[in-house]
C-alpha positions as CSV (number, residue, x, y, z in Angstrom):
1,M,-10.0,23.9,-27.5
2,I,-12.1,20.8,-27.9
3,L,-10.1,18.7,-25.5
4,E,-11.5,15.3,-26.5
5,Q,-10.6,15.9,-30.1
6,R,-7.1,17.2,-29.2
7,L,-6.5,14.1,-27.1
8,L,-7.4,11.8,-29.9
9,T,-5.6,13.5,-32.7
10,Q,-2.0,12.5,-32.1
11,R,0.4,11.2,-29.5
12,S,3.7,13.0,-29.1
13,R,5.7,14.8,-26.4
14,H,5.1,18.2,-28.1
15,H,1.3,17.5,-28.3
16,A,1.1,16.5,-24.6
17,E,3.1,19.7,-23.7
18,Q,0.7,21.8,-25.7
19,I,-2.3,20.4,-23.8
20,A,-0.5,20.7,-20.5
21,S,0.3,24.4,-21.3
22,W,-3.3,25.0,-22.2
23,V,-4.4,23.6,-18.8
24,G,-1.7,25.5,-16.9
25,R,-2.8,26.1,-13.3
26,D,-6.4,26.4,-14.2
27,R,-8.4,24.0,-12.0
28,R,-11.4,24.0,-14.2
29,R,-9.4,22.9,-17.3
30,F,-7.5,20.4,-15.2
31,R,-10.8,18.9,-14.0
32,S,-11.9,18.7,-17.7
33,L,-8.6,16.8,-18.5
34,M,-9.1,14.5,-15.5
35,S,-12.6,13.7,-16.6
36,F,-11.1,11.9,-19.6
37,F,-8.4,10.3,-17.4
38,L,-10.8,9.1,-14.7
39,A,-14.0,8.1,-16.5
40,G,-15.2,6.2,-19.5
41,D,-13.2,5.2,-22.5
42,P,-9.8,3.5,-21.7
43,L,-8.4,5.0,-24.9
44,L,-9.1,8.5,-23.8
45,A,-7.7,7.7,-20.3
46,Q,-4.5,6.5,-22.1
47,K,-4.3,9.6,-24.3
48,A,-4.9,11.9,-21.3
49,S,-2.2,10.2,-19.2
50,W,0.8,12.1,-20.6
51,P,-0.7,15.6,-20.3
52,V,-2.0,14.7,-16.8
53,G,1.6,13.6,-15.8
54,I,3.1,16.8,-17.2
55,C,0.5,18.9,-15.3
56,G,1.2,16.9,-12.1
57,D,4.9,17.5,-12.5
58,R,4.4,21.2,-12.9
59,Y,1.6,21.7,-10.4
60,P,1.3,18.8,-8.0
61,D,-1.4,20.5,-6.0
62,L,-3.8,20.0,-9.0
63,L,-3.5,16.2,-8.4
64,R,-4.3,16.1,-4.7
65,P,-8.1,16.1,-4.9
66,H,-8.0,13.3,-7.5
67,L,-5.5,10.8,-5.9
68,H,-8.1,8.3,-4.7
69,R,-10.0,8.2,-8.0
70,M,-6.7,8.0,-9.9
71,L,-5.7,4.9,-7.9
72,D,-9.1,3.4,-8.5
73,R,-8.7,4.0,-12.2
74,T,-5.6,1.8,-12.3
75,R,-7.8,-1.2,-11.3
76,D,-10.3,-0.8,-14.1
77,P,-10.2,-3.9,-16.4
78,G,-8.3,-3.3,-19.6
79,M,-6.7,-0.1,-18.5
80,H,-3.5,0.7,-20.4
81,D,-0.2,0.7,-18.5
82,A,0.3,4.4,-19.3
83,V,-2.5,5.2,-16.9
84,T,-0.9,3.1,-14.1
85,R,2.5,4.6,-14.8
86,T,1.1,8.1,-14.6
87,V,-0.6,7.4,-11.3
88,V,2.4,5.7,-9.7
89,R,4.8,8.3,-11.0
90,A,2.7,11.1,-9.5
91,L,2.6,9.3,-6.2
92,Q,6.4,9.6,-6.0
93,T,6.2,13.3,-5.5
94,V,2.7,14.3,-4.4
95,P,2.1,14.0,-0.6
96,I,-0.1,10.9,0.0
97,P,-2.8,11.5,2.6
98,P,-2.5,9.2,5.6
99,G,-5.9,7.7,4.9
100,L,-4.8,6.6,1.5
101,Q,-1.3,5.3,2.4
102,G,-2.4,1.8,3.1
103,E,-4.3,1.4,-0.1
104,V,-1.3,2.9,-2.1
105,A,1.1,0.6,-0.3
106,M,-0.9,-2.5,-1.2
107,A,-1.2,-1.4,-4.8
108,C,2.5,-0.6,-5.1
109,F,3.5,-4.0,-3.5
110,G,1.2,-5.6,-6.1
111,Y,2.9,-3.8,-9.0
112,L,6.4,-4.6,-7.6
113,S,5.6,-8.3,-7.2
114,D,3.8,-8.6,-10.6
115,G,6.1,-10.4,-13.0
116,T,4.4,-8.8,-16.0
117,A,4.4,-5.2,-14.8
118,P,6.6,-2.8,-16.8
119,I,9.9,-1.8,-15.2
120,A,8.9,1.9,-15.1
121,I,5.8,1.0,-13.0
122,K,7.9,-1.2,-10.7
123,C,10.6,1.4,-10.2
124,C,8.0,4.1,-9.4
125,A,6.3,1.7,-7.0
126,M,9.6,1.1,-5.2
127,T,10.0,4.9,-4.7
128,V,6.5,5.3,-3.5
129,L,6.9,2.4,-1.0
130,R,10.1,3.9,0.3
131,K,8.3,7.2,0.9
132,I,5.5,5.5,2.7
133,A,7.9,3.2,4.7
134,E,9.8,6.2,6.1
135,G,9.9,5.8,9.8
136,R,8.2,2.3,9.7
137,P,10.8,-0.4,10.1
138,E,8.4,-3.3,9.5
139,L,7.3,-1.8,6.1
140,Q,11.0,-1.1,5.3
141,R,11.8,-4.8,5.9
142,E,8.9,-5.9,3.7
143,L,10.0,-3.6,1.0
144,A,13.6,-4.8,1.2
145,L,12.4,-8.4,1.0
146,V,10.2,-7.9,-2.1
147,V,12.9,-5.8,-3.9
148,R,15.5,-8.5,-3.2
149,Q,13.2,-11.2,-4.5
150,Q,13.0,-9.3,-7.8
151,L,16.8,-8.7,-8.2
152,P,17.9,-12.0,-9.8
153,L,15.8,-11.5,-13.0
154,S,15.7,-7.7,-13.0
155,S,16.9,-5.1,-15.6
156,A,19.7,-2.6,-15.1
157,G,17.2,0.1,-14.5
158,F,15.4,-1.8,-11.8
159,R,18.8,-2.7,-10.1
160,A,19.8,1.0,-10.1
161,R,16.5,2.1,-8.5
162,A,16.8,-0.9,-6.0
163,R,20.2,0.4,-5.0
164,Q,18.8,3.8,-4.3
165,V,15.7,2.5,-2.4
166,L,17.6,-0.1,-0.4
167,G,20.4,2.4,0.5
168,S,17.9,5.0,1.7
169,I,16.3,2.5,4.1
170,G,19.7,1.2,5.3
171,D,19.6,-2.2,3.6
172,E,22.2,-2.3,1.0
173,P,24.8,-5.0,2.0
174,G,25.5,-7.5,-0.9
175,L,23.4,-5.6,-3.5
176,A,26.4,-5.3,-5.9
177,S,26.7,-9.0,-6.1
178,S,23.0,-9.6,-6.9
């Protein structure tokens, strides 16, 4: 399979599943897919994001060596939201190394506070922050504050995730009336 050509041919769930199935657990193939996600052309990164996400869902251990560079990729100018969504979605389930948690928390607070960020990215960022804030009351308070600031103008999806996150950190009074 000529991976670059496959990534550029079409964009569908079926196509992304085919690429992810081809990659499987093969670390060499996954590195090849990640090379398009992490370097160079933003269009190829966007096209690679769906198969990367599927591979990460199936085999989270494949993502671990790439987490820092994945986070860095979201900061590249002109990067498509699909790349950021894939990264933040993966961070919900993959264990975040302690040395990367501060950087991830800062990025996620940024996504959550960004008025232009897509709801999917904000919702994933909330979940990642809840995971990082576990056992850290000061971070839980900050998360609750930022989430509550977003509630008045938020979508139903955001409010549903906010209920889950705030409930899991013990801060849910009054949410139904927001």
